[in-house]
VEXDREN-2710 file (C-alpha; in Angstrom, 1 decimal):
% VEXDREN-2710
k/r/px/py/pz
1/MET/245.1/-134.1/-65.7
2/ALA/246.0/-134.7/-62.2
3/GLN/243.5/-134.9/-59.5
4/THR/244.1/-133.7/-55.8
5/ILE/242.7/-136.0/-53.2
6/ARG/242.2/-134.1/-49.8
7/ARG/242.6/-136.1/-46.7
8/GLY/241.2/-135.5/-43.3
9/GLY/237.8/-134.9/-44.1
10/LYS/234.9/-136.0/-42.1
11/GLY/233.8/-139.5/-42.4
12/VAL/230.2/-140.7/-42.8
13/ARG/230.0/-141.6/-39.0
14/ARG/231.5/-138.3/-37.8
15/ALA/229.0/-136.3/-40.1
16/THR/226.0/-138.6/-38.7
17/ALA/227.0/-137.9/-35.2
18/ALA/227.3/-134.0/-35.5
19/ARG/224.0/-133.8/-37.3
20/SER/222.5/-135.9/-34.3
21/THR/224.2/-133.5/-31.8
22/ARG/222.8/-130.6/-33.4
23/THR/219.3/-132.1/-33.6
24/LYS/219.5/-132.6/-29.7
25/VAL/220.7/-129.3/-29.0
26/ALA/218.1/-127.6/-31.0
27/SER/215.3/-129.8/-29.4
28/ALA/216.7/-128.9/-26.0
29/ARG/216.6/-125.3/-26.8
30/LYS/213.3/-125.4/-28.0
31/GLN/212.0/-127.4/-24.8
32/THR/213.7/-124.9/-22.3
33/GLY/212.5/-122.1/-24.1
34/ASN/208.9/-123.5/-23.8
35/ILE/209.4/-124.1/-20.2
36/VAL/210.7/-120.7/-19.5
37/ASP/207.8/-119.1/-21.6
38/GLN/205.4/-121.1/-19.7
39/ALA/206.8/-120.0/-16.3
40/VAL/207.0/-116.4/-17.3
41/ARG/203.2/-116.7/-18.4
42/TRP/202.2/-118.0/-14.9
43/LEU/203.9/-115.0/-13.2
44/PRO/201.1/-112.3/-12.2
45/VAL/202.9/-109.6/-13.9
46/SER/203.1/-108.1/-17.1
47/ASP/206.3/-108.3/-19.3
48/GLU/207.0/-104.5/-18.8
49/THR/206.7/-105.2/-15.0
50/LEU/209.0/-108.1/-15.2
51/HIS/211.7/-106.0/-17.2
52/ARG/211.5/-103.2/-14.6
53/LEU/212.0/-105.9/-11.8
54/MET/214.9/-107.1/-13.8
55/ILE/216.4/-103.8/-14.2
56/VAL/215.9/-103.1/-10.5
57/ALA/217.6/-106.4/-9.6
58/ILE/220.8/-105.5/-11.8
59/VAL/220.7/-101.9/-10.4
60/GLY/220.7/-103.3/-6.8
61/ALA/223.4/-105.9/-7.4
62/VAL/225.6/-102.9/-8.7
63/ALA/224.8/-100.7/-5.6
64/ALA/225.9/-103.8/-3.4
65/ALA/229.0/-104.1/-5.2
66/GLY/229.5/-100.4/-4.8
67/VAL/229.0/-100.6/-0.9
68/ILE/231.1/-103.5/-0.5
69/GLY/233.8/-101.6/-2.4
70/THR/233.4/-98.6/-0.2
71/MET/233.4/-100.4/2.9
72/MET/236.8/-101.9/1.9
73/ALA/238.0/-98.5/1.2
74/GLY/237.1/-97.1/4.6
75/VAL/234.4/-94.8/3.2
76/PRO/231.5/-95.7/5.3
77/ALA/233.0/-94.2/8.5
78/MET/233.3/-90.7/6.5
79/ALA/229.9/-91.1/5.1
80/GLU/228.2/-91.7/8.6
81/GLN/230.2/-88.7/9.7
82/GLN/228.9/-86.5/7.2
83/ILE/225.3/-87.8/7.7
84/ALA/225.5/-87.1/11.7
85/ALA/226.5/-83.7/10.9
86/ILE/223.9/-83.2/8.3
87/ALA/221.4/-84.6/11.0
88/GLY/222.7/-82.4/13.7
89/ASN/222.5/-79.2/11.7
90/ALA/218.7/-80.2/11.0
91/GLY/218.2/-80.5/14.7
92/PHE/218.1/-84.0/15.3
93/LYS/219.9/-83.7/18.4
94/VAL/219.0/-84.8/22.1
95/LYS/217.4/-81.7/23.7
96/ARG/214.7/-83.3/25.8
97/VAL/214.6/-86.6/28.2
98/GLU/211.4/-87.9/29.0
99/VAL/211.2/-90.5/32.1
100/ARG/208.3/-92.6/32.5
101/GLY/207.3/-95.3/35.2
102/VAL/209.2/-93.9/38.1
103/ASN/207.2/-94.1/41.4
104/ARG/209.4/-95.1/44.1
105/MET/212.9/-94.7/43.2
106/ASN/215.0/-91.4/43.0
107/GLU/214.2/-90.2/39.5
108/LEU/217.7/-88.0/39.6
109/ALA/219.5/-91.4/39.3
110/ILE/217.7/-91.9/36.0
111/TYR/218.9/-88.5/34.7
112/GLU/222.3/-89.0/36.0
113/LYS/222.6/-91.7/33.3
114/VAL/221.0/-90.3/30.8
115/LEU/221.9/-86.5/30.8
116/GLY/225.2/-87.4/29.4
117/GLN/223.6/-88.1/26.0
118/ARG/222.3/-84.3/25.8
119/ASP/223.3/-82.8/22.3
120/GLN/224.2/-86.2/21.1
121/VAL/223.2/-86.8/17.5
122/MET/220.3/-89.1/17.5
123/SER/222.0/-91.6/14.9
124/ARG/224.8/-91.9/17.3
125/LEU/222.9/-93.0/20.3
126/ASP/223.9/-96.4/21.6
127/LEU/220.6/-97.3/23.0
128/ALA/221.6/-100.7/24.0
129/ALA/224.4/-99.4/26.2
130/LEU/222.4/-96.7/27.9
131/ARG/219.9/-99.6/28.7
132/GLY/222.5/-101.4/30.3
133/ASP/223.4/-98.7/32.5
134/LEU/220.1/-98.1/33.6
135/LEU/219.6/-101.8/34.3
136/ALA/222.5/-101.7/36.8
137/LEU/220.6/-99.5/39.0
138/PRO/219.0/-101.3/41.9
139/TRP/215.7/-100.1/41.6
140/VAL/215.4/-100.9/37.9
141/LYS/213.7/-104.3/36.8
142/ASP/213.5/-103.4/33.0
143/ALA/214.1/-100.5/31.0
144/ARG/213.5/-99.5/27.5
145/VAL/215.1/-96.4/25.6
146/SER/213.7/-95.1/22.4
147/ARG/214.2/-92.0/20.1
148/GLN/211.3/-89.6/19.5
149/LEU/212.5/-87.5/16.5
150/PRO/213.6/-84.9/16.3
151/ASP/215.1/-84.4/19.6
152/THR/213.5/-86.4/22.6
153/LEU/214.9/-89.4/24.2
154/VAL/212.2/-91.6/26.0
155/VAL/213.1/-93.8/28.9
156/ASP/210.5/-96.3/30.0
157/ILE/211.3/-97.9/33.5
158/VAL/209.8/-101.0/35.3
159/GLU/210.5/-100.6/39.2
160/ARG/211.2/-103.4/41.4
161/SER/208.3/-103.8/44.2
162/PRO/209.9/-103.8/47.7
163/ARG/208.6/-107.1/49.6
164/ALA/210.2/-106.9/52.8
165/VAL/213.1/-105.2/55.0
166/LEU/216.3/-107.0/55.6
167/ARG/217.4/-106.1/59.4
168/ASN/220.8/-106.6/60.3
169/GLY/221.4/-104.8/63.8
170/GLY/220.2/-101.3/63.5
171/SER/220.1/-101.0/59.7
172/TYR/217.1/-101.9/57.5
173/VAL/217.4/-102.6/53.8
174/LEU/214.4/-102.8/51.3
175/ILE/214.5/-106.1/49.4
176/ASP/212.1/-107.3/46.5
177/GLU/210.5/-110.6/46.1
178/THR/213.4/-112.1/45.0
179/GLY/215.7/-110.9/47.7
180/HIS/217.2/-108.2/45.8
181/GLU/218.5/-105.3/47.6
182/LEU/216.9/-102.0/46.6
183/GLU/218.2/-99.3/49.4
184/THR/219.1/-98.6/52.8
185/VAL/216.0/-97.0/54.7
186/PRO/215.7/-95.6/58.1
187/ALA/213.6/-97.4/60.8
188/SER/210.7/-95.0/60.4
189/ARG/210.2/-96.0/56.8
190/ALA/210.6/-99.6/57.8
191/HIS/207.8/-99.5/60.1
192/GLY/204.8/-101.6/59.2
193/MET/206.8/-103.7/56.8
194/LEU/207.7/-107.5/57.1
195/ALA/211.1/-107.7/58.7
196/LEU/213.6/-110.5/57.9
197/ALA/216.5/-111.5/60.0
198/GLY/218.9/-114.5/60.0
199/LYS/221.8/-115.4/57.6
200/GLY/220.8/-116.4/54.1
201/VAL/217.1/-115.3/54.9
202/SER/217.0/-113.0/51.5
203/GLY/217.2/-116.2/49.6
204/GLU/214.4/-118.1/51.5
205/ILE/211.5/-115.2/50.7
206/GLY/209.6/-117.7/48.4
207/VAL/209.7/-120.5/51.1
208/LEU/208.4/-118.0/53.6
209/ASP/205.6/-116.8/51.3
210/LYS/204.6/-120.3/50.8
211/LEU/204.7/-121.1/54.5
212/LEU/202.5/-118.0/55.3
213/GLU/200.0/-118.9/52.6
214/ALA/199.3/-122.2/54.6
215/ALA/197.7/-120.0/57.4
216/PRO/196.1/-116.7/55.6
217/ALA/194.5/-115.8/59.1
218/LEU/197.9/-115.3/60.5
219/LYS/199.9/-113.9/57.5
220/THR/198.8/-110.4/58.3
221/GLN/199.8/-110.7/61.6
222/VAL/203.5/-111.6/61.2
223/ALA/205.6/-108.8/61.9
224/GLU/209.2/-110.4/61.6
225/ALA/210.5/-113.9/60.4
226/GLU/213.7/-115.0/61.7
227/TRP/215.5/-117.6/59.4
228/VAL/217.3/-119.6/62.2
229/GLY/220.5/-121.9/61.7
230/ASN/219.6/-122.0/58.1
231/ARG/217.0/-124.5/58.8
232/ARG/213.8/-123.2/60.5
233/TRP/211.7/-120.2/61.1
234/ASN/210.8/-118.3/64.3
235/LEU/207.8/-115.7/63.7
236/THR/207.2/-112.4/65.7
237/PHE/203.6/-111.3/65.6
238/LYS/202.6/-107.9/65.9
239/THR/201.7/-108.7/69.6
240/GLY/205.2/-109.1/70.2
241/GLN/204.8/-112.8/71.0
242/VAL/207.2/-115.2/69.3
243/LEU/206.3/-118.8/67.6
244/ALA/209.0/-121.2/67.0
245/LEU/208.4/-123.6/64.2
246/PRO/210.2/-127.0/63.4
247/GLU/212.4/-127.7/60.6
248/GLY/211.0/-128.9/57.2
249/ASP/208.6/-127.1/54.9
250/ASP/205.9/-129.6/55.5
251/GLU/206.3/-129.8/59.4
252/SER/206.7/-126.1/59.8
253/ALA/203.3/-125.5/57.7
254/ALA/201.4/-128.2/59.5
255/ALA/202.5/-126.5/62.8
256/LEU/201.4/-123.1/61.7
257/VAL/198.0/-124.6/60.7
258/SER/197.8/-126.0/64.1
259/PHE/198.6/-122.9/65.9
260/ALA/196.1/-120.9/63.7
261/ARG/193.4/-123.4/64.7
262/MET/194.3/-123.0/68.6
263/ASP/194.3/-119.1/68.3
264/GLY/191.0/-119.2/66.7
265/VAL/189.5/-121.3/69.6
266/ASP/191.7/-120.0/72.7
267/ARG/192.6/-116.4/71.4
268/LEU/196.4/-117.2/72.0
269/LEU/197.7/-113.9/70.2
270/GLY/197.4/-110.9/72.9
271/GLY/197.4/-113.3/75.9
272/LYS/200.1/-113.6/78.5
273/VAL/202.1/-116.1/77.1
274/ALA/205.1/-114.6/75.4
275/ALA/206.7/-117.4/73.6
276/PHE/205.1/-120.6/71.7
277/ASP/207.4/-123.5/71.0
278/MET/206.3/-126.1/68.6
279/ARG/209.5/-127.7/67.5
280/VAL/208.4/-130.9/69.2
281/PRO/206.0/-132.8/67.3
282/ASP/202.6/-132.8/69.1
283/ARG/203.5/-130.5/71.6
284/ILE/203.7/-126.9/72.6
285/TYR/205.4/-125.3/75.3
286/LEU/204.3/-122.0/76.7
287/ARG/206.6/-119.1/78.2
288/VAL/204.7/-116.9/80.3
289/PRO/206.7/-113.9/81.7
290/GLY/207.1/-113.9/85.5
291/HIS/205.5/-117.3/85.8
292/ALA/208.6/-119.0/87.5
293/GLU/208.8/-116.0/89.9
294/ASP/205.2/-116.4/91.1
295/ILE/205.9/-120.2/91.3
296/ALA/209.0/-119.5/93.6
297/ALA/206.8/-116.8/95.6
298/GLN/204.0/-119.3/96.0
299/ALA/206.4/-121.7/97.3
300/ARG/208.1/-119.4/99.9
301/ALA/204.6/-118.4/100.9
302/ALA/203.8/-122.2/101.6
303/ALA/207.0/-122.8/103.4
304/VAL/206.1/-119.7/105.8
305/ALA/202.7/-120.7/106.5
306/LYS/203.9/-124.3/107.1
307/ALA/206.5/-123.2/109.4
308/THR/203.8/-120.9/111.5
309/ARG/201.6/-124.1/111.9
310/ALA/204.6/-126.1/113.1
311/ALA/205.4/-123.2/115.6
312/GLY/201.9/-123.0/116.7
313/ALA/201.7/-126.8/117.4
314/ASP/204.5/-126.4/120.1
315/GLY/202.0/-124.6/122.5
316/PRO/201.5/-121.2/123.9
317/ALA/204.5/-121.3/126.3
318/ALA/206.9/-121.7/123.6
319/PRO/209.2/-118.7/123.7
320/ALA/208.7/-116.6/120.5
321/ARG/212.1/-116.3/119.9
322/THR/212.3/-120.0/119.4
323/ALA/209.4/-119.9/116.9
324/SER/211.1/-117.0/115.1
325/ALA/214.3/-119.3/114.7
326/LYS/212.2/-122.1/113.4
327/MET/210.7/-119.8/110.8
328/ALA/214.0/-118.5/109.6
329/GLY/215.3/-121.9/109.3
330/ALA/212.3/-123.0/107.2
331/LYS/212.9/-119.9/104.8
332/THR/216.6/-121.0/104.3
333/GLY/215.8/-124.4/103.6
334/THR/213.2/-123.7/100.9
335/ALA/215.6/-121.2/99.3
336/HIS/218.4/-123.8/99.3
337/ASP/216.1/-126.4/97.9
END
C-alpha cells in the first residue's frame, strides 16, 4: 500500500519558536493586565464611576467631531443667528446704559460712544471694540465694559487727573501728569492752576515736579514755569516775581534751594525786586523796577548841585545870566555822559 508523504510541514525548530512566542505574548498580556488593574484599583473612583467617565469621554469626542463638521459646513453662523434671535426675543437686549466713575469730563461723550449699542443683542456686543472707542477719548485713562443681564450695559471709567495748564498765547489746555492734553479751557478755569509755557514743556513735567520737590516751601508759590530754549527753567511766583535758574537738573535744584534759604532769611518774595537771576554760579542778580531811573535822577540832581556851588564860587558880582548858562551847560554834559 502506497504511503503519502506531506512536505512543507513545520520543523522542530519552527514549532519550538512558535511555542516560545505564544508563551511570551501570554506573559506580556498577563503582566499588562496586572499593571492596568493595579492602576485602576489605585484610582479614587468606583468601577461604575469610571465606566460613566469613559462614556462621557466618548460622547464628548463624538460631539467635538460634530462641531468640527458643522463648522466646516458653515452651520455655526446660522446657529449663532438663531441663538441671537432667541436671546433678543427673551429680552436680552441693551435697554439701559450705566456709566460710572465720571467726575470731571463731559458724560455725554461717553454716551455718544455707547448709545449706538442700544437694542443690540447682548451676545453680539463687541466689548473689546467698545472699550477701544472709549480709550480714544482724551479724558479716559482706562475703561471697562461689562454686561449686566438681562438688559444693562455697564461702563466703568478711570479719568485722567489734570496736573497743569499749557499756555500758548491766550489759549489754555489742561494736561495730566504725563503731558497728555485733555481739553481747552477758558482763562477763568485755568486761574489758580500751574501754568506751563515754552516749546516741549509738556514732556518735562516729571523734571519740573522733581525740581519743585527740592524746595517744598516754594512749590505752592510757583504760578508759572517756562521751559526756556529746551534747557532751563524760569519760575514765576504768585507775587509776579521771576526767578531765572541755571541749566542742568542738579544745578537748578541747588539754585532753587539757595533761593528758598535766602527768602526765608530776607523775605525776597513780595519785595521790590522784580526778577532774580541765578544763572551764574555763586551769584544772584536783582532787577528792581525804576532803579535805573532813580540813579539817573540822583546823578542829575548831583550835577545841578555841583553847578550851583560852582556858580556861587564866582562871587556875588557875577551876572545871573552867566550862572544860569553854566548850570545849563552842566546839565547838558551830564545827559551826554
